[in-house]
N, C-alpha and C positions, 0 to 999 in steps of 0.2 A: 349493433350488429348490422353490417352492411350487406353481406352476401350469404347465399345458402348453398348447401350441397347435400348429398345423401351419404349417410354413414351406415356401417354394418355393425351389428351387435356381435362382439367377440366372446364375451362371457357374462354370465349372470351368477352372482354369488349371494347366498343367503347369509344375513348377519345373525348367526345363532346366538351371539352374546346379548342381543337386544330383543327380548321377548315382550310382546304386547298381548296382555290378556284381554279376551273379548267377552268372557263370561264372568258374572259376579261371584259365582260359587263354582269351584272346580273339583273334580273327583280325582284327577291325576295331574302330573307335572306339566304335561303339554296339552291338557284338555282346554280347548278354546284359545290356544296360543297362535298368534300370527307373527311373522317376522318381516322386517324390511329387507330390501335387496339393494345391491350395488351392481349396475350394469357398466360394462366397458365397451365403448363405441369407437370404431376406427373410421376416420374420414381422410380424404386426400384433397389437397389444395395445391395446385401448380406442380404436381408430381411429387410432392412431399407428403408423407403419411403422418398423421397426428392421431393420438389416442386420448379420449376424454372419458371421465367417469361421471356417472349420475346416480344419485341416491333416490330410491323409490320407496315411499312410505309403506308401512305394514297394511295389508289388506288391499292394496292397489294391484291392478293387473300388471304382469311382468312380460316384456317382449321375449320372444324365443331367440335363441342363439342363431345367428345367420339372417335375421330379419333386418329390414332397412328402416332407418329413422331419419327425419329431417334435422340437419345441423345448421345453425346460423353462426357465422364467424365474422370477425373483424377483418377488413381488407388490409389494414396496416400490420396487424399481428394475428395471423391465422390460428395460432395456438390458443387465443382467447375465443372460446366458443360457447354456445348454448345448445343443448340437445332438446329438441321439442318432442315431448312424449306425453 
């Protein structure tokens, strides 16, 4: 990854189908359950807009919609990027 830019979080989606239990004994279906998230980040390189998704594990803090994140991208192929969070 050669260059960096700032990207904006467009959406945060909770993955309801992948439940992670945090308690050994539960009293209800969602008691102690946490869920991973997928964020969608938009960034601009040379006037062209790109969208990249990132998976965030269960229990990790999730950025708010509209917040800015650092994006590293390849100078030859800007669609190849890495979101730093």
